[in-house]
C-alpha positions in Angstrom: 0.0 0.0 0.0 1.4 3.4 -0.9 -0.1 6.8 -0.2 1.2 10.1 -1.4 -0.1 13.5 -0.4 1.0 17.0 -1.6 -0.4 20.4 -0.9 1.4 23.4 -2.2 5.1 22.7 -1.5 4.6 20.2 1.4 4.5 16.5 0.7 4.2 13.2 2.6 4.6 9.6 1.5 3.6 6.5 3.4 4.3 2.9 2.2 3.5 -0.4 3.9 4.3 -3.9 2.8 3.7 -7.2 4.5 3.8 -10.8 3.7 5.3 -14.2 4.3 7.9 -16.4 2.8 8.3 -20.2 3.1 11.9 -20.9 2.3 12.8 -24.6 1.8 15.5 -24.4 4.5 13.4 -23.0 7.4 9.9 -22.3 8.7 7.5 -19.7 7.5 8.6 -16.1 8.0 6.0 -13.4 8.5 7.4 -10.0 7.8 6.5 -6.4 7.3 8.0 -3.0 6.6 6.9 0.6 6.4 8.3 4.0 5.4 7.1 7.5 6.1 8.7 10.6 4.5 7.8 14.3 4.7 9.4 17.0 2.5 9.2 20.7 1.6 10.0 21.9 -1.9 11.4 25.4 -2.2 10.5 26.6 -5.7 10.7 22.9 -6.8 14.6 23.2 -6.9 15.6 22.7 -3.2 13.9 19.9 -1.3 14.9 19.0 2.2 13.2 15.8 3.6 13.1 13.5 6.6 12.3 9.8 6.3 11.7 6.9 8.7 11.9 3.3 7.6 11.2 0.2 9.7 11.7 -3.5 8.8 10.5 -6.5 10.8 12.1 -9.4 8.8 10.6 -12.2 10.9 7.9 -11.9 13.5 9.0 -15.2 15.0 12.4 -13.9 16.0 12.7 -11.2 18.6 15.0 -8.2 18.3 15.8 -8.8 14.6 14.2 -5.5 13.3 15.9 -2.6 11.8 15.1 1.1 11.5 16.6 3.9 9.5 16.1 7.6 10.2 17.2 9.8 7.2 17.6 13.5 6.6 18.5 14.8 3.2 18.5 17.4 0.6 17.7 17.1 -3.2 18.9 20.0 -5.3 17.9 20.4 -8.9 20.8 22.2 -10.6 19.2 22.1 -14.1 16.3 20.4 -15.7 16.6 16.6 -15.0 20.0 17.1 -13.3 20.0 16.6 -9.5 22.5 16.4 -6.6 21.5 14.5 -3.4 23.0 14.5 0.0 21.6 12.3 2.8 22.5 11.3 6.4 21.3 7.9 7.7 21.1 6.6 11.2 20.7 2.8 11.0 19.5 1.1 14.2 19.3 -2.7 14.3 18.2 -5.2 16.9 20.7 -7.5 18.6 19.5 -10.5 16.5 19.8 -8.7 13.1 21.6 -11.1 10.9 22.5 -8.5 8.2 24.4 -6.2 10.6 25.1 -8.5 13.5 23.3 -6.2 15.9 25.6 -3.2 15.3 23.9 0.2 14.6 25.8 2.7 12.6 25.7 6.1 10.7 26.4 6.8 7.1 26.4 9.7 4.7 25.4 9.2 1.1 25.8 11.5 -1.9 24.5 11.1 -5.5 24.3 12.8 -8.8 21.3 11.9 -10.9 20.5 12.7 -14.5 17.1 12.0 -16.0 16.4 11.4 -19.7 
């Protein structure tokens, strides 16, 4: 499920996904994730945003979840030419297999060109 809302220069996005997998090597895994983002576009060229993401990869395993809090800026330098800078705080449970229970911070930068 995805919901988008925008009024004037303020926007919000909400996304939820849930389901189950039945891998041949283990029992059924029920999982879900959601994302919430809010942003404000200054003249459609400079857009700061904040986003929260949460993942519960297996409801049958405690403390394996992960959450990401992000703050970033999108800057349109020219039509279809963007620069993006983003800070992420990744928090994981002690049973997180992907990151072995270690939370961390990261900074991302990107240049994007649309065609």
